[in-house]
Structures are given as structure tokens and as C-alpha cells.
C-alpha positions as CSV (number, residue, x, y, z in Angstrom):
1,M,6.8,-70.4,0.9
2,N,9.0,-69.4,-2.1
3,P,7.4,-70.8,-5.3
4,V,8.6,-70.4,-8.8
5,F,5.8,-69.3,-11.1
6,R,5.2,-69.6,-14.8
7,S,4.2,-66.2,-16.3
8,D,1.0,-67.8,-17.8
9,A,0.0,-69.7,-14.7
10,P,-3.5,-68.9,-13.2
11,R,-3.5,-66.9,-10.0
12,A,-5.0,-68.1,-6.8
13,L,-5.7,-65.8,-3.9
14,V,-6.0,-67.5,-0.5
15,T,-7.1,-65.4,2.5
16,G,-5.5,-66.8,5.6
17,L,-2.7,-68.3,3.6
18,T,-0.3,-68.7,6.5
19,G,-2.9,-70.3,8.7
20,F,-3.5,-74.0,9.3
21,T,-5.6,-74.8,6.3
22,G,-4.1,-72.2,4.0
23,R,-0.6,-73.7,4.0
24,Y,-2.0,-77.1,2.9
25,L,-4.3,-75.6,0.3
26,A,-1.3,-73.6,-1.1
27,K,0.6,-76.8,-1.6
28,E,-2.4,-78.3,-3.4
29,L,-2.8,-75.3,-5.7
30,E,0.9,-75.0,-6.5
31,A,1.0,-78.7,-7.4
32,A,-1.9,-78.0,-9.8
33,G,0.0,-75.2,-11.5
34,Y,-1.4,-72.1,-9.8
35,Q,0.5,-69.0,-8.7
36,V,-0.5,-68.7,-5.1
37,Y,-0.9,-65.4,-3.3
38,G,-2.5,-64.7,0.0
39,T,-3.4,-62.6,3.0
40,A,-2.3,-63.0,6.6
41,Y,-3.4,-61.1,9.6
42,G,-0.4,-59.5,11.3
43,A,2.2,-61.4,9.1
44,D,5.7,-60.6,10.3
45,P,8.1,-61.0,8.8
46,V,6.2,-60.8,5.5
47,E,6.6,-64.0,3.4
48,P,6.9,-63.8,-0.4
49,N,3.5,-63.3,-2.1
50,V,1.8,-62.8,1.3
51,Y,0.1,-59.5,2.1
52,P,-0.4,-58.6,5.7
53,V,-3.9,-57.3,5.9
54,D,-6.8,-57.2,8.3
55,L,-10.1,-58.3,6.7
56,R,-11.8,-55.5,8.5
57,D,-9.7,-52.9,6.6
58,R,-11.7,-52.4,3.5
59,E,-9.3,-50.2,1.6
60,A,-6.3,-52.4,2.3
61,L,-8.1,-55.5,1.3
62,A,-9.2,-53.9,-2.0
63,R,-5.6,-53.0,-2.7
64,V,-4.6,-56.6,-2.3
65,V,-7.4,-57.9,-4.6
66,N,-6.4,-55.3,-7.3
67,A,-2.7,-56.2,-7.0
68,V,-3.3,-59.9,-7.4
69,Q,-6.1,-60.0,-10.0
70,P,-6.9,-63.6,-9.0
71,D,-8.4,-66.2,-11.3
72,V,-9.7,-68.2,-8.3
73,V,-10.2,-67.2,-4.6
74,A,-10.4,-69.4,-1.5
75,H,-11.6,-67.4,1.5
76,L,-10.4,-69.2,4.6
77,A,-9.5,-66.2,6.8
78,A,-11.8,-66.1,9.8
79,I,-12.1,-66.3,13.5
80,T,-12.6,-70.0,13.8
81,F,-12.3,-70.8,17.5
82,V,-15.9,-71.4,18.8
83,A,-15.0,-70.2,22.3
84,H,-13.3,-67.0,21.1
85,G,-14.2,-64.3,23.7
86,D,-14.6,-61.2,21.5
87,V,-18.0,-61.4,19.9
88,D,-17.6,-58.1,18.0
89,A,-14.5,-59.4,16.4
90,I,-16.2,-62.6,15.3
91,Y,-18.9,-60.8,13.5
92,R,-16.8,-58.0,12.0
93,T,-14.2,-60.5,10.7
94,N,-16.4,-63.3,9.6
95,V,-19.3,-61.3,8.1
96,V,-18.2,-57.8,7.4
97,G,-14.7,-58.8,6.3
98,T,-16.3,-61.3,3.8
99,H,-18.5,-58.5,2.5
100,Y,-15.5,-56.3,1.9
101,L,-13.7,-59.1,0.1
102,L,-16.7,-60.0,-2.2
103,D,-17.2,-56.3,-3.0
104,A,-13.6,-55.9,-4.0
105,L,-13.7,-59.0,-6.2
106,A,-16.9,-58.0,-7.9
107,R,-15.3,-54.6,-8.8
108,L,-12.4,-56.2,-10.7
109,P,-12.4,-55.7,-14.5
110,R,-12.3,-59.5,-14.8
111,P,-13.8,-61.1,-11.7
112,P,-12.4,-64.5,-10.7
113,R,-14.0,-67.6,-12.2
114,A,-14.4,-69.3,-8.8
115,V,-14.7,-68.0,-5.3
116,L,-14.8,-70.6,-2.5
117,L,-16.2,-69.5,0.9
118,A,-15.3,-71.7,3.9
119,S,-18.3,-71.8,6.1
120,S,-18.8,-74.4,8.8
121,A,-20.9,-77.5,9.7
122,N,-21.4,-75.7,13.0
123,I,-24.3,-73.9,11.4
124,Y,-26.4,-77.1,11.7
125,G,-26.2,-77.1,15.5
126,N,-27.9,-80.0,17.3
127,A,-29.6,-81.4,14.2
128,A,-32.7,-83.6,14.7
129,V,-31.3,-86.2,12.2
130,E,-28.6,-88.8,12.6
131,V,-26.7,-87.9,9.4
132,I,-26.6,-84.3,8.1
133,D,-26.9,-83.5,4.4
134,E,-27.1,-80.0,2.9
135,S,-30.9,-79.9,3.1
136,V,-30.9,-80.0,6.9
137,P,-32.2,-76.7,8.3
138,A,-29.6,-74.5,10.0
139,N,-29.8,-74.3,13.8
140,P,-26.7,-72.5,15.0
141,A,-25.9,-72.8,18.7
142,N,-23.1,-70.2,19.2
143,D,-21.9,-66.9,17.9
144,Y,-19.3,-68.5,15.6
145,A,-22.0,-70.6,13.9
146,V,-24.3,-67.6,13.6
147,S,-21.5,-65.6,12.0
148,K,-20.9,-68.3,9.4
149,L,-24.5,-68.7,8.6
150,S,-24.8,-64.9,8.3
151,M,-21.8,-65.0,5.9
152,E,-23.6,-67.5,3.7
153,Y,-26.8,-65.4,3.6
154,M,-24.8,-62.2,2.9
155,A,-22.9,-64.0,0.0
156,R,-26.2,-64.5,-1.8
157,L,-26.1,-60.8,-2.6
158,W,-23.1,-61.4,-4.8
159,M,-24.3,-64.6,-6.6
160,D,-25.2,-62.7,-9.7
161,K,-21.8,-61.1,-9.9
162,L,-19.4,-63.8,-8.7
163,S,-19.2,-67.6,-9.2
164,I,-19.4,-68.5,-5.5
165,V,-19.4,-72.0,-3.9
166,V,-19.8,-72.5,-0.2
167,A,-18.0,-75.3,1.7
168,R,-19.3,-76.4,5.1
169,P,-16.4,-78.3,6.6
170,F,-17.0,-80.6,9.5
171,N,-14.2,-81.0,12.0
172,Y,-10.8,-81.6,10.6
173,T,-7.3,-81.7,12.0
174,G,-3.6,-82.4,11.2
175,V,-0.1,-81.3,11.8
176,G,0.1,-77.6,12.5
177,Q,-3.3,-77.0,13.9
178,S,-3.3,-74.8,17.0
179,P,-3.2,-76.6,20.4
180,Q,-6.3,-74.6,21.4
181,F,-8.3,-77.1,19.3
182,L,-9.3,-80.4,20.8
183,L,-7.3,-83.1,19.0
184,P,-4.0,-81.2,18.9
185,K,-4.4,-80.6,22.6
186,I,-4.9,-84.3,23.2
187,V,-2.1,-85.3,20.9
188,S,0.3,-82.9,22.6
189,H,-0.4,-84.5,26.0
190,F,0.5,-88.0,24.6
191,Q,3.6,-86.6,23.0
192,R,4.7,-85.3,26.4
193,G,3.8,-88.6,28.1
194,A,1.3,-86.8,30.3
195,R,-0.7,-89.2,32.5
196,V,-3.7,-86.9,33.1
197,I,-5.7,-84.6,30.8
198,E,-8.5,-82.2,31.6
199,L,-11.3,-82.1,29.1
200,G,-14.9,-80.8,28.9
201,N,-17.7,-82.8,27.4
202,I,-16.3,-86.3,26.6
203,D,-19.5,-87.8,25.2
204,V,-19.4,-85.8,22.0
205,E,-19.2,-87.4,18.6
206,R,-17.6,-85.7,15.6
207,D,-17.0,-86.3,11.9
208,F,-13.2,-85.7,11.5
209,S,-11.3,-85.3,8.3
210,D,-7.6,-84.9,7.6
211,V,-6.6,-81.4,6.6
212,R,-4.8,-82.8,3.5
213,C,-8.1,-84.2,2.3
214,V,-9.9,-80.9,2.9
215,A,-7.3,-79.1,0.9
216,L,-7.8,-81.5,-2.0
217,V,-11.5,-81.0,-1.8
218,Y,-11.2,-77.2,-1.9
219,R,-8.9,-77.3,-4.8
220,R,-11.3,-79.5,-6.8
221,L,-14.2,-77.2,-6.0
222,L,-12.2,-74.3,-7.3
223,D,-11.3,-76.2,-10.4
224,L,-14.9,-77.2,-11.1
225,A,-16.6,-74.0,-9.8
226,P,-20.1,-75.3,-9.1
227,A,-21.5,-71.8,-8.7
228,G,-24.2,-71.2,-6.2
229,E,-23.9,-74.6,-4.6
230,V,-23.3,-75.6,-0.9
231,F,-21.3,-78.7,0.0
232,N,-20.6,-80.6,3.2
233,V,-16.9,-81.4,3.5
234,C,-16.7,-84.4,5.7
235,S,-15.6,-88.1,6.0
236,G,-19.2,-89.4,6.5
237,R,-18.3,-91.1,9.8
238,A,-18.7,-89.8,13.3
239,I,-16.3,-91.0,16.1
240,S,-16.7,-90.4,19.8
241,L,-14.1,-88.5,21.7
242,K,-13.6,-91.6,23.9
243,A,-12.8,-93.6,20.8
244,M,-10.3,-91.0,19.6
245,I,-8.5,-91.1,22.9
246,A,-8.4,-94.9,22.7
247,M,-6.7,-94.6,19.3
248,L,-4.1,-92.3,20.7
249,E,-3.5,-94.6,23.7
250,K,-2.8,-97.4,21.3
251,I,-0.5,-95.3,19.2
252,A,1.4,-94.0,22.3
253,G,1.4,-97.3,24.2
254,Y,-0.2,-96.1,27.4
255,T,-3.5,-95.1,28.9
256,I,-4.3,-91.6,30.2
257,D,-6.6,-90.5,33.0
258,I,-9.4,-88.1,32.0
259,E,-10.6,-85.4,34.4
260,V,-13.7,-83.5,33.4
261,N,-13.1,-79.8,34.1
262,P,-16.5,-77.9,34.4
263,A,-14.8,-74.8,33.1
264,F,-14.4,-76.6,29.7
265,V,-18.0,-77.8,29.5
266,R,-20.1,-75.7,27.1
267,S,-23.8,-75.2,28.0
268,N,-24.6,-75.0,24.2
269,E,-22.5,-78.0,23.2
270,V,-23.3,-79.6,19.8
271,Y,-23.2,-83.3,20.9
272,R,-23.1,-85.1,17.5
273,L,-22.0,-83.9,14.1
274,Q,-21.9,-86.5,11.3
275,G,-22.0,-85.4,7.7
276,D,-23.3,-86.8,4.4
277,N,-20.7,-86.2,1.6
278,R,-22.7,-87.8,-1.3
279,K,-23.4,-84.4,-2.9
280,L,-19.7,-83.5,-2.7
281,K,-18.6,-86.7,-4.3
282,A,-21.1,-86.4,-7.1
283,A,-19.8,-82.9,-7.9
284,I,-16.0,-83.4,-7.6
285,G,-15.6,-87.2,-8.1
286,Q,-14.7,-89.9,-5.6
287,F,-12.0,-89.4,-3.0
288,E,-10.9,-91.6,-0.2
289,P,-10.9,-90.0,3.3
290,I,-7.8,-90.6,5.3
291,P,-8.6,-92.8,8.3
292,L,-8.6,-90.8,11.6
293,Q,-6.1,-93.2,13.2
294,D,-3.6,-92.5,10.4
295,T,-4.1,-88.7,10.9
296,L,-3.5,-89.1,14.6
297,R,-0.4,-91.2,14.1
298,W,0.9,-88.6,11.7
299,M,0.3,-85.9,14.3
300,F,1.8,-87.9,17.2
301,E,4.9,-88.8,15.2
302,T,5.5,-85.2,14.1
303,S,7.2,-82.7,16.5
304,P,5.6,-79.3,17.0
305,G,8.3,-77.9,14.7
306,G,6.9,-80.1,11.9
307,T,9.5,-82.9,11.7
308,S,9.1,-86.5,12.4
309,C,10.1,-87.6,15.9
310,A,10.9,-91.0,17.4
311,C,8.1,-90.8,19.9
């Protein structure tokens, strides 16, 4: 990342800038005329306008905030892997780290006009309704989800000081997502021509979006700054894991054998997540979700290094 900034351009601070979502949001913001700065955990070598900082380091985080003096903030940095083994790190990063960030932002002489907090649709857990809107009660089923819901509650303490909007993204994917996540793992098997794949629960249904669409939504939310509101970020359609694999089989031109590995089966699995995005569209305007098969083809035809391949 080596952008050329206008001196009068608004400043955007993106925590987790060098992560999966952060890189796509940076492109969106730069295209909209923002100077983009960000944080990255353990960034080495340090990229231009990227500050290596741990969210749990209160003083270091405050120094970054004071150096950037952002007009808008997108808080993406978090431990996002549901099966992450270090529970203490999950809560200290996702809750305490967010507290440190909001405190530093509120102390600025001119606080940012918009702060977007990336929460998660995981907070809904196994909802009792078929389609989930923002009024559905939270029912978190794992520590990651509890940490995100706790972050939302904690952020209410800052609503009178900061213009905060909360995004609850459902599942999303794209080129560059870590292979520890489900769809990149499956895509990589097809890219290698593997004939067998080990998975956990294969009867789950998920509402998947393309990361490029999520970045667009986040940028619009920052532009419009609907303070105090919570929005589902989703396509509005749930697709089964079996259907996703069938899409990839069609793209790759062969079928794959699925073996269920009990070690991958979660006892607290959320079996169906489908979101309602009507509130989001009413706030930011219409947008057309990218079809999942197009996202999967994009991922399949792009090598791990980020270039198109002739697979």
C-alpha cells in the first residue's frame, strides 16, 4: 500500500488494516478520497501508514490515534476465528482492546465523525426464527460470539461521546482469506485437485457475502454515520455447505469425496444463519450482492499469491 494523498483529504483509521477485510476496505476508502492509515498486529516489515500495535497495549494505541487524528474509524481488528484456543486473548482483544480504542478516540480534541465497530452475526446463535433481523434477541453460543456481544454493550458507554455504528456481518469470503476458514479451505482443495476433503458439520447453512461487497457497505456506513444504529451485513440468502461444494465441483469440473472428521464437529454449532438486510438497504441505499458462485470462481481462479491462474 503506497497511496498518494491530498493534503485536505479526510483521514480514515482502519484497525486491522493489513488483514483480510482491511485491505479491501482500504481500497474502497482510497477510491472515495480518504487518506487511509491503519494498525496491524505484529506488522513486519512496516508498510507506509501502518502502525504495528497490539490492541491490548493501551498507551501504544493512544499514540496511534493521536498521531492520525482520524475523521472516520473502522474498527476491524479482532480475534475472529471461532475455534481460537486462547479464551483470554479473545476477550482481552475483542472487548478490552475496543475499550482502549474508544477511550482514545473520545479524548481527541476533535473526535471522529463516524466510528464503525465490526461485530458479528454470531451473536444471534441458533435463532428461533428463519430469517434474522436486528430485533432478534442475542443468543451467543461460543466465546467469540460472547466477546462480540460484550463489545457491543461496552460501546454503549461511549455513545454520548462518539458517533458509533455497529455492523453485524454474516459470513463473507474472498481472495486472501485465511485457509483456516471454511470456504478458503475448500477452494484450496479444488485448486490442488484433491479428491478427498475432511470437514465437520456438513448440514450447516450460511448467508455468505463477498468481501468486496462488505467493504462497500462499511464505506457507505462511514460516509452516512447513522449513529447508535446496528445493521446486519448480509446477502439475505442462506446456502447449505453441500450446495457450496456442488458449485465448486461445477467450477473445477470434478466431484470430491467428503469425509466427516469428528474432531472438526463443534458441539455448539450454529446450524443456520440467514440475515435480513432490509434495514441496511434503507439506510445506505440499494446494493446488489455478488452471487456466491461468482465469488467462488474468483477465488478458484486466483492463485494464493493473488494472481489469476489457468486452473
